[in-house]
PASEBA-1860 file (N, C-alpha, C; in nm, 3 decimals):
! residues 227
1> MRTKQAFA> 0.518/-1.815/1.602/0.640/-1.738/1.579/0.606/-1.616/1.487 ~ 0.534/-1.634/1.388/0.507/-1.524/1.300/0.426/-1.412/1.378 ~ 0.334/-1.459/1.464/0.249/-1.360/1.533/0.342/-1.279/1.627 ~ 0.438/-1.342/1.695/0.531/-1.270/1.786/0.615/-1.172/1.702 ~ 0.661/-1.221/1.580/0.735/-1.128/1.495/0.658/-1.004/1.448 ~ 0.533/-1.037/1.414/0.453/-0.918/1.373/0.429/-0.829/1.482 ~ 0.403/-0.880/1.602/0.378/-0.789/1.711/0.499/-0.703/1.747 ~ 0.623/-0.770/1.745/0.751/-0.697/1.766/0.772/-0.597/1.665
9> AAAALLAL> 0.745/-0.634/1.542/0.781/-0.532/1.433/0.682/-0.416/1.437 ~ 0.553/-0.448/1.472/0.454/-0.342/1.474/0.493/-0.251/1.594 ~ 0.537/-0.309/1.696/0.580/-0.222/1.822/0.696/-0.143/1.798 ~ 0.793/-0.202/1.715/0.909/-0.125/1.675/0.866/-0.011/1.576 ~ 0.776/-0.042/1.486/0.728/0.055/1.395/0.660/0.174/1.466 ~ 0.580/0.142/1.570/0.509/0.246/1.643/0.613/0.333/1.718 ~ 0.711/0.274/1.768/0.817/0.350/1.849/0.893/0.444/1.748 ~ 0.935/0.380/1.635/1.029/0.457/1.540/0.949/0.568/1.473
17> MGTASCAE> 0.816/0.556/1.459/0.745/0.663/1.388/0.732/0.786/1.460 ~ 0.785/0.801/1.577/0.759/0.923/1.657/0.890/1.003/1.658 ~ 0.991/0.981/1.570/1.118/1.046/1.592/1.158/1.148/1.498 ~ 1.105/1.164/1.381/1.160/1.257/1.279/1.076/1.377/1.261 ~ 1.120/1.481/1.194/1.046/1.610/1.175/0.954/1.595/1.056 ~ 0.864/1.691/1.052/0.754/1.685/0.952/0.808/1.740/0.816 ~ 0.777/1.667/0.704/0.823/1.710/0.576/0.744/1.839/0.528 ~ 0.810/1.926/0.450/0.750/2.046/0.400/0.640/2.010/0.302
25> DAGPSGNQ> 0.530/2.096/0.301/0.420/2.083/0.213/0.362/1.942/0.203 ~ 0.342/1.889/0.323/0.293/1.754/0.331/0.142/1.755/0.365 ~ 0.089/1.630/0.384/-0.051/1.619/0.413/-0.084/1.639/0.562 ~ -0.175/1.577/0.610/-0.222/1.597/0.749/-0.102/1.568/0.843 ~ -0.094/1.651/0.959/0.012/1.635/1.043/-0.008/1.505/1.127 ~ 0.106/1.459/1.187/0.101/1.336/1.262/0.233/1.313/1.326 ~ 0.251/1.207/1.404/0.378/1.172/1.458/0.466/1.138/1.340 ~ 0.605/1.174/1.347/0.686/1.155/1.231/0.775/1.044/1.250
33> SGQLPTGK> 0.828/0.994/1.131/0.903/0.868/1.140/1.045/0.875/1.117 ~ 1.124/0.794/1.177/1.269/0.777/1.144/1.278/0.653/1.061 ~ 1.361/0.554/1.093/1.388/0.442/1.020/1.272/0.348/1.042 ~ 1.227/0.285/0.936/1.118/0.189/0.949/1.183/0.049/0.914 ~ 1.102/-0.060/0.965/1.169/-0.186/0.960/1.189/-0.240/0.814 ~ 1.297/-0.302/0.793/1.327/-0.370/0.665/1.217/-0.476/0.639 ~ 1.172/-0.482/0.510/1.083/-0.585/0.480/1.148/-0.729/0.505 ~ 1.072/-0.813/0.565/1.128/-0.947/0.593/1.094/-1.047/0.484
41> NGGQAGGR> 1.186/-1.135/0.457/1.170/-1.248/0.362/1.128/-1.199/0.226 ~ 1.200/-1.105/0.170/1.153/-1.050/0.043/1.126/-0.908/0.059 ~ 1.150/-0.818/-0.036/1.124/-0.687/-0.018/1.250/-0.618/0.048 ~ 1.297/-0.510/0.003/1.419/-0.449/0.055/1.383/-0.303/0.092 ~ 1.426/-0.273/0.213/1.407/-0.124/0.255/1.536/-0.052/0.210 ~ 1.521/0.077/0.185/1.636/0.152/0.158/1.616/0.241/0.040 ~ 1.733/0.274/-0.023/1.760/0.383/-0.112/1.657/0.406/-0.224 ~ 1.670/0.528/-0.281/1.579/0.579/-0.386/1.649/0.561/-0.515
49> SDGDGTAG> 1.571/0.522/-0.607/1.623/0.504/-0.751/1.520/0.548/-0.844 ~ 1.536/0.670/-0.919/1.446/0.719/-1.004/1.413/0.625/-1.113 ~ 1.285/0.618/-1.163/1.246/0.529/-1.270/1.195/0.397/-1.219 ~ 1.204/0.370/-1.090/1.150/0.235/-1.038/1.037/0.255/-0.950 ~ 0.964/0.372/-0.953/0.845/0.391/-0.868/0.879/0.469/-0.746 ~ 1.006/0.506/-0.716/1.038/0.575/-0.590/1.069/0.722/-0.618 ~ 1.043/0.774/-0.743/1.054/0.918/-0.761/0.958/0.995/-0.668 ~ 1.017/1.095/-0.599/0.937/1.179/-0.510/0.940/1.130/-0.364
57> VGGRVEAQ> 0.993/1.007/-0.337/0.992/0.960/-0.203/1.116/0.980/-0.123 ~ 1.214/1.034/-0.184/1.349/1.060/-0.114/1.327/1.153/-0.001 ~ 1.374/1.113/0.113/1.372/1.197/0.230/1.233/1.187/0.305 ~ 1.143/1.110/0.258/1.015/1.094/0.310/0.999/0.960/0.376 ~ 0.894/0.935/0.447/0.865/0.807/0.520/0.872/0.692/0.416 ~ 0.810/0.716/0.297/0.807/0.613/0.193/0.944/0.556/0.166 ~ 1.051/0.641/0.172/1.186/0.597/0.136/1.236/0.488/0.234 ~ 1.174/0.461/0.339/1.217/0.367/0.444/1.130/0.237/0.439
65> LAKVAGTD> 1.038/0.242/0.339/0.951/0.124/0.336/1.009/0.017/0.246 ~ 0.952/-0.099/0.242/0.999/-0.204/0.159/0.983/-0.183/0.014 ~ 1.074/-0.248/-0.064/1.078/-0.220/-0.212/1.097/-0.358/-0.273 ~ 1.030/-0.383/-0.395/1.047/-0.505/-0.457/1.099/-0.491/-0.604 ~ 1.154/-0.594/-0.661/1.213/-0.596/-0.795/1.108/-0.616/-0.896 ~ 0.999/-0.666/-0.857/0.889/-0.706/-0.959/0.781/-0.788/-0.901 ~ 0.689/-0.844/-0.982/0.575/-0.913/-0.931/0.623/-1.037/-0.856 ~ 0.728/-1.109/-0.906/0.758/-1.230/-0.835/0.796/-1.201/-0.690
73> ELIRLIKN> 0.879/-1.096/-0.671/0.927/-1.061/-0.531/0.807/-1.012/-0.454 ~ 0.720/-0.946/-0.519/0.605/-0.895/-0.451/0.511/-1.011/-0.394 ~ 0.491/-1.122/-0.475/0.426/-1.237/-0.441/0.491/-1.305/-0.316 ~ 0.624/-1.317/-0.330/0.707/-1.379/-0.217/0.681/-1.298/-0.087 ~ 0.676/-1.171/-0.092/0.663/-1.087/0.022/0.524/-1.103/0.088 ~ 0.420/-1.097/-0.001/0.286/-1.118/0.052/0.267/-1.246/0.112 ~ 0.331/-1.355/0.065/0.313/-1.483/0.133/0.355/-1.490/0.268 ~ 0.440/-1.391/0.318/0.480/-1.384/0.453/0.364/-1.322/0.544
81> ATTCTSPS> 0.261/-1.272/0.478/0.151/-1.223/0.567/0.024/-1.299/0.546 ~ 0.004/-1.360/0.428/-0.123/-1.432/0.405/-0.105/-1.530/0.298 ~ -0.202/-1.614/0.280/-0.204/-1.711/0.163/-0.208/-1.639/0.034 ~ -0.128/-1.680/-0.064/-0.125/-1.628/-0.197/-0.088/-1.730/-0.296 ~ -0.189/-1.792/-0.348/-0.163/-1.908/-0.443/-0.229/-1.864/-0.583 ~ -0.191/-1.958/-0.684/-0.238/-1.934/-0.822/-0.220/-1.796/-0.866 ~ -0.098/-1.737/-0.869/-0.083/-1.601/-0.918/-0.107/-1.589/-1.068 ~ -0.151/-1.473/-1.114/-0.180/-1.448/-1.245/-0.156/-1.306/-1.267
89> TKPKDTSF> -0.109/-1.279/-1.398/-0.086/-1.140/-1.446/-0.175/-1.120/-1.571 ~ -0.260/-1.212/-1.600/-0.338/-1.201/-1.719/-0.444/-1.081/-1.691 ~ -0.471/-1.003/-1.802/-0.563/-0.894/-1.790/-0.705/-0.923/-1.743 ~ -0.755/-1.038/-1.778/-0.878/-1.080/-1.728/-0.883/-1.109/-1.580 ~ -0.771/-1.140/-1.526/-0.764/-1.161/-1.381/-0.721/-1.043/-1.299 ~ -0.657/-0.944/-1.368/-0.601/-0.830/-1.296/-0.676/-0.700/-1.334 ~ -0.804/-0.711/-1.382/-0.888/-0.597/-1.388/-0.958/-0.573/-1.254 ~ -0.925/-0.476/-1.184/-0.974/-0.452/-1.043/-1.076/-0.337/-1.046
97> SDIDGVSE> -1.194/-0.370/-0.992/-1.308/-0.273/-1.003/-1.270/-0.144/-0.922 ~ -1.199/-0.143/-0.821/-1.173/-0.032/-0.746/-1.063/0.064/-0.815 ~ -1.006/0.012/-0.910/-0.907/0.090/-0.988/-0.968/0.120/-1.130 ~ -1.008/0.009/-1.187/-1.053/0.016/-1.333/-1.196/0.060/-1.350 ~ -1.272/0.059/-1.241/-1.403/0.095/-1.251/-1.491/-0.003/-1.339 ~ -1.559/0.051/-1.431/-1.648/-0.040/-1.510/-1.588/-0.084/-1.638 ~ -1.454/-0.059/-1.652/-1.387/-0.107/-1.770/-1.396/-0.269/-1.777 ~ -1.381/-0.309/-1.892/-1.391/-0.459/-1.923/-1.264/-0.534/-1.917
105> GTAAAMAK> -1.166/-0.458/-1.872/-1.031/-0.531/-1.860/-0.958/-0.543/-1.985 ~ -0.996/-0.467/-2.095/-0.935/-0.478/-2.216/-0.789/-0.421/-2.202 ~ -0.699/-0.465/-2.289/-0.554/-0.421/-2.271/-0.545/-0.273/-2.295 ~ -0.627/-0.214/-2.389/-0.619/-0.069/-2.412/-0.667/0.008/-2.283 ~ -0.779/-0.041/-2.226/-0.838/0.029/-2.117/-0.744/0.027/-1.990 ~ -0.679/-0.098/-1.971/-0.590/-0.109/-1.860/-0.465/-0.037/-1.875 ~ -0.417/-0.018/-2.005/-0.299/0.061/-2.024/-0.326/0.206/-1.988 ~ -0.439/0.249/-2.019/-0.479/0.390/-1.988/-0.480/0.415/-1.834
113> TNAEWGIK> -0.553/0.314/-1.772/-0.550/0.327/-1.629/-0.419/0.315/-1.553 ~ -0.334/0.223/-1.613/-0.199/0.215/-1.560/-0.124/0.338/-1.575 ~ -0.136/0.409/-1.683/-0.065/0.543/-1.699/-0.118/0.643/-1.603 ~ -0.248/0.638/-1.586/-0.310/0.739/-1.487/-0.270/0.715/-1.344 ~ -0.257/0.583/-1.307/-0.229/0.554/-1.168/-0.076/0.527/-1.142 ~ 0.004/0.533/-1.245/0.142/0.512/-1.218/0.172/0.359/-1.194 ~ 0.087/0.269/-1.254/0.106/0.130/-1.233/0.208/0.069/-1.342 ~ 0.304/-0.005/-1.295/0.396/-0.073/-1.384/0.358/-0.207/-1.413
121> ERVTCDGR> 0.322/-0.286/-1.319/0.285/-0.430/-1.336/0.174/-0.464/-1.235 ~ 0.086/-0.564/-1.278/-0.020/-0.615/-1.195/-0.013/-0.758/-1.173 ~ -0.049/-0.815/-1.058/-0.059/-0.951/-1.039/-0.172/-0.974/-0.932 ~ -0.230/-1.087/-0.934/-0.330/-1.123/-0.837/-0.304/-1.263/-0.796 ~ -0.343/-1.303/-0.669/-0.334/-1.438/-0.632/-0.449/-1.462/-0.530 ~ -0.476/-1.591/-0.509/-0.589/-1.629/-0.425/-0.553/-1.626/-0.275 ~ -0.651/-1.586/-0.192/-0.635/-1.605/-0.047/-0.682/-1.743/-0.006 ~ -0.716/-1.751/0.126/-0.756/-1.883/0.181/-0.884/-1.936/0.115
129> DASANGHE> -0.972/-1.844/0.081/-1.100/-1.880/0.013/-1.080/-1.844/-0.136 ~ -1.046/-1.937/-0.217/-1.028/-1.917/-0.356/-1.145/-1.853/-0.432 ~ -1.266/-1.875/-0.374/-1.388/-1.811/-0.442/-1.402/-1.670/-0.412 ~ -1.330/-1.618/-0.309/-1.340/-1.474/-0.280/-1.256/-1.391/-0.377 ~ -1.256/-1.258/-0.356/-1.177/-1.180/-0.432/-1.029/-1.209/-0.418 ~ -0.957/-1.196/-0.529/-0.808/-1.223/-0.518/-0.743/-1.105/-0.471 ~ -0.623/-1.113/-0.410/-0.547/-1.003/-0.368/-0.503/-0.918/-0.487 ~ -0.515/-0.787/-0.472/-0.477/-0.689/-0.571/-0.332/-0.637/-0.547
137> LLVISDMA> -0.236/-0.680/-0.631/-0.095/-0.645/-0.611/-0.043/-0.567/-0.722 ~ 0.010/-0.450/-0.693/0.064/-0.362/-0.804/0.206/-0.323/-0.782 ~ 0.288/-0.337/-0.878/0.418/-0.276/-0.881/0.404/-0.140/-0.939 ~ 0.450/-0.029/-0.869/0.425/0.114/-0.905/0.537/0.179/-0.974 ~ 0.511/0.247/-1.079/0.628/0.323/-1.147/0.634/0.468/-1.094 ~ 0.523/0.515/-1.030/0.522/0.650/-0.987/0.420/0.663/-0.864 ~ 0.473/0.656/-0.746/0.392/0.654/-0.629/0.312/0.783/-0.609 ~ 0.368/0.893/-0.647/0.285/1.022/-0.633/0.165/1.007/-0.718
145> RFETAFKA> 0.185/0.959/-0.846/0.061/0.944/-0.937/-0.033/0.850/-0.880 ~ 0.009/0.737/-0.824/-0.079/0.642/-0.755/-0.156/0.706/-0.651 ~ -0.095/0.775/-0.562/-0.157/0.839/-0.447/-0.259/0.934/-0.499 ~ -0.227/1.022/-0.598/-0.317/1.120/-0.652/-0.441/1.054/-0.714 ~ -0.426/0.952/-0.785/-0.543/0.877/-0.850/-0.624/0.809/-0.743 ~ -0.569/0.747/-0.641/-0.640/0.683/-0.535/-0.714/0.793/-0.459 ~ -0.652/0.910/-0.432/-0.718/1.007/-0.359/-0.852/1.048/-0.427 ~ -0.836/1.073/-0.564/-0.949/1.112/-0.642/-1.058/1.009/-0.641
153> RQAADLAA> -1.021/0.884/-0.653/-1.122/0.778/-0.651/-1.193/0.755/-0.522 ~ -1.115/0.765/-0.416/-1.175/0.753/-0.288/-1.266/0.868/-0.250 ~ -1.240/0.989/-0.300/-1.325/1.109/-0.278/-1.451/1.090/-0.359 ~ -1.431/1.045/-0.481/-1.553/1.023/-0.565/-1.645/0.921/-0.510 ~ -1.596/0.809/-0.465/-1.679/0.708/-0.413/-1.756/0.756/-0.290 ~ -1.684/0.823/-0.203/-1.743/0.874/-0.082/-1.854/0.976/-0.113 ~ -1.832/1.064/-0.213/-1.928/1.160/-0.252/-2.056/1.094/-0.317 ~ -2.034/0.973/-0.373/-2.143/0.902/-0.432/-2.216/0.812/-0.338
161> GEGDTRTR> -2.168/0.815/-0.205/-2.232/0.724/-0.107/-2.179/0.588/-0.113 ~ -2.064/0.565/-0.178/-2.011/0.439/-0.196/-1.870/0.421/-0.120 ~ -1.826/0.310/-0.100/-1.698/0.292/-0.031/-1.702/0.337/0.107 ~ -1.596/0.346/0.169/-1.582/0.384/0.315/-1.451/0.447/0.338 ~ -1.425/0.473/0.463/-1.301/0.542/0.504/-1.192/0.445/0.556 ~ -1.223/0.316/0.549/-1.135/0.219/0.602/-1.005/0.217/0.520 ~ -0.887/0.196/0.591/-0.767/0.182/0.526/-0.751/0.039/0.461 ~ -0.745/0.038/0.340/-0.741/-0.097/0.270/-0.620/-0.122/0.195
169> WFIGQNFA> -0.550/-0.029/0.161/-0.426/-0.041/0.075/-0.303/-0.022/0.161 ~ -0.205/-0.117/0.137/-0.074/-0.108/0.207/0.036/-0.077/0.096 ~ 0.120/0.019/0.128/0.218/0.050/0.018/0.363/0.033/0.078 ~ 0.449/0.008/-0.017/0.591/0.012/0.010/0.650/0.124/-0.076 ~ 0.776/0.117/-0.092/0.844/0.226/-0.175/0.783/0.221/-0.322 ~ 0.768/0.108/-0.383/0.731/0.099/-0.517/0.625/-0.005/-0.547 ~ 0.534/-0.035/-0.450/0.426/-0.126/-0.471/0.307/-0.092/-0.379 ~ 0.191/-0.148/-0.412/0.070/-0.130/-0.347/0.001/-0.260/-0.335
177> ARIFATDS> -0.059/-0.287/-0.225/-0.127/-0.422/-0.215/-0.255/-0.410/-0.133 ~ -0.364/-0.463/-0.190/-0.487/-0.469/-0.118/-0.517/-0.620/-0.098 ~ -0.523/-0.657/0.020/-0.534/-0.803/0.048/-0.677/-0.832/0.097 ~ -0.728/-0.947/0.056/-0.861/-0.980/0.101/-0.843/-1.100/0.199 ~ -0.824/-1.061/0.325/-0.787/-1.162/0.421/-0.834/-1.118/0.569 ~ -0.791/-1.183/0.666/-0.831/-1.155/0.796/-0.769/-1.021/0.849 ~ -0.822/-0.968/0.961/-0.761/-0.852/1.022/-0.617/-0.877/1.065 ~ -0.594/-0.997/1.120/-0.463/-1.027/1.162/-0.364/-1.036/1.043
185> DEREMLSL> -0.409/-1.087/0.932/-0.324/-1.093/0.811/-0.285/-0.942/0.766 ~ -0.393/-0.868/0.776/-0.357/-0.713/0.738/-0.262/-0.657/0.838 ~ -0.274/-0.686/0.967/-0.182/-0.632/1.061/-0.038/-0.695/1.031 ~ -0.032/-0.819/0.991/0.099/-0.877/0.953/0.161/-0.796/0.839 ~ 0.089/-0.738/0.752/0.151/-0.655/0.650/0.247/-0.546/0.704 ~ 0.218/-0.492/0.821/0.301/-0.385/0.886/0.446/-0.444/0.906 ~ 0.454/-0.577/0.940/0.583/-0.637/0.966/0.664/-0.655/0.843 ~ 0.602/-0.632/0.720/0.671/-0.655/0.593/0.734/-0.531/0.542
193> GTLGLNCA> 0.724/-0.421/0.620/0.780/-0.293/0.575/0.677/-0.209/0.499 ~ 0.548/-0.218/0.522/0.438/-0.136/0.458/0.380/-0.058/0.561 ~ 0.296/0.041/0.507/0.207/0.119/0.587/0.075/0.138/0.509 ~ -0.032/0.156/0.579/-0.169/0.178/0.514/-0.178/0.319/0.461 ~ -0.237/0.324/0.345/-0.264/0.454/0.275/-0.406/0.482/0.286 ~ -0.433/0.613/0.322/-0.571/0.658/0.333/-0.571/0.808/0.298 ~ -0.669/0.836/0.197/-0.681/0.973/0.143/-0.829/1.023/0.179 ~ -0.896/0.954/0.260/-1.034/1.003/0.293/-1.030/1.138/0.359
201> PHYAAPPQ> -1.122/1.229/0.314/-1.114/1.355/0.381/-1.137/1.350/0.533 ~ -1.067/1.420/0.610/-1.075/1.427/0.754/-1.053/1.297/0.827 ~ -0.996/1.196/0.751/-0.974/1.063/0.819/-0.875/1.085/0.941 ~ -0.905/1.021/1.046/-0.815/1.030/1.167/-0.811/0.888/1.231 ~ -0.682/0.840/1.223/-0.660/0.718/1.296/-0.679/0.732/1.454 ~ -0.704/0.623/1.526/-0.718/0.630/1.668/-0.591/0.689/1.741 ~ -0.604/0.736/1.857/-0.489/0.795/1.931/-0.381/0.710/1.951 ~ -0.398/0.572/1.971/-0.291/0.483/1.994/-0.213/0.444/1.873
209> STTQPAIV> -0.252/0.488/1.749/-0.183/0.461/1.634/-0.097/0.583/1.592 ~ -0.026/0.563/1.481/0.055/0.677/1.433/0.022/0.697/1.280 ~ 0.047/0.827/1.238/0.028/0.864/1.100/0.142/0.946/1.056 ~ 0.161/0.942/0.924/0.260/1.021/0.855/0.205/1.083/0.735 ~ 0.247/1.200/0.694/0.199/1.258/0.568/0.255/1.171/0.449 ~ 0.169/1.142/0.359/0.204/1.071/0.234/0.274/1.168/0.141 ~ 0.310/1.125/0.014/0.360/1.223/-0.079/0.261/1.321/-0.118 ~ 0.143/1.290/-0.137/0.032/1.375/-0.187/-0.044/1.436/-0.066
217> KGCILTNY> -0.058/1.561/-0.074/-0.126/1.634/0.027/-0.272/1.590/0.045 ~ -0.312/1.563/0.163/-0.446/1.506/0.189/-0.444/1.358/0.210 ~ -0.338/1.293/0.186/-0.314/1.151/0.215/-0.228/1.124/0.333 ~ -0.254/1.025/0.401/-0.166/0.983/0.514/-0.130/0.837/0.501 ~ -0.025/0.807/0.573/0.028/0.665/0.594/0.022/0.632/0.736 ~ -0.045/0.516/0.765/-0.071/0.480/0.909/-0.040/0.337/0.935 ~ -0.009/0.310/1.063/0.014/0.177/1.105/-0.118/0.126/1.176 ~ -0.221/0.190/1.154/-0.354/0.143/1.213/-0.423/0.050/1.104
225> VDA> -0.457/-0.063/1.152/-0.539/-0.158/1.063/-0.678/-0.164/1.131 ~ -0.773/-0.114/1.045/-0.919/-0.116/1.094/-0.966/-0.251/1.117 ~ -1.038/-0.276/1.222/-1.096/-0.403/1.267/-1.226/-0.419/1.184
END
């Protein structure tokens, strides 16, 4: 049943993303979006509220994505796409190398990174293989700041011959999630009212997918999940 729901939601998302006009001063052009699906079983789609991570998203595709009240609701949302057990908000568990770099996860270092990335809260939980990397789940206070920092990090990694151009982060109005799961679980994220964020230079999703300009120029949102 979940697979059928995911397929239907993804199909609806694909159809809906071709209906609206391009936002001014946006990133790479693409098919434009109207209404996007409401997040299912947790996460709410809809209105903008300054101070809760949605500043700058009004009138953009992000304004139609799912929104969470905090880490508890974010965990409940993610559980509809993949396994998410043993959640933790402890600094030692929520220091993520792709965001914090070589920092040791100290409170001071993480506070600095949170300010730079617009991160309000962090939580992680285990996937099917508890020995693998935990899911990286972030409640965002400023999505434009998050996209800006992510764009800079992705460009730096690629320039250093590290990382890749694969879309790995899924975002809602005020959260970002990187899950370590199967491709089908990642595709299921689309049914929760999220889209993939990619800021790799010259990134182009396949023709059968759709893309939207993100808040930050040079970043796009896509419904394409890399295999």
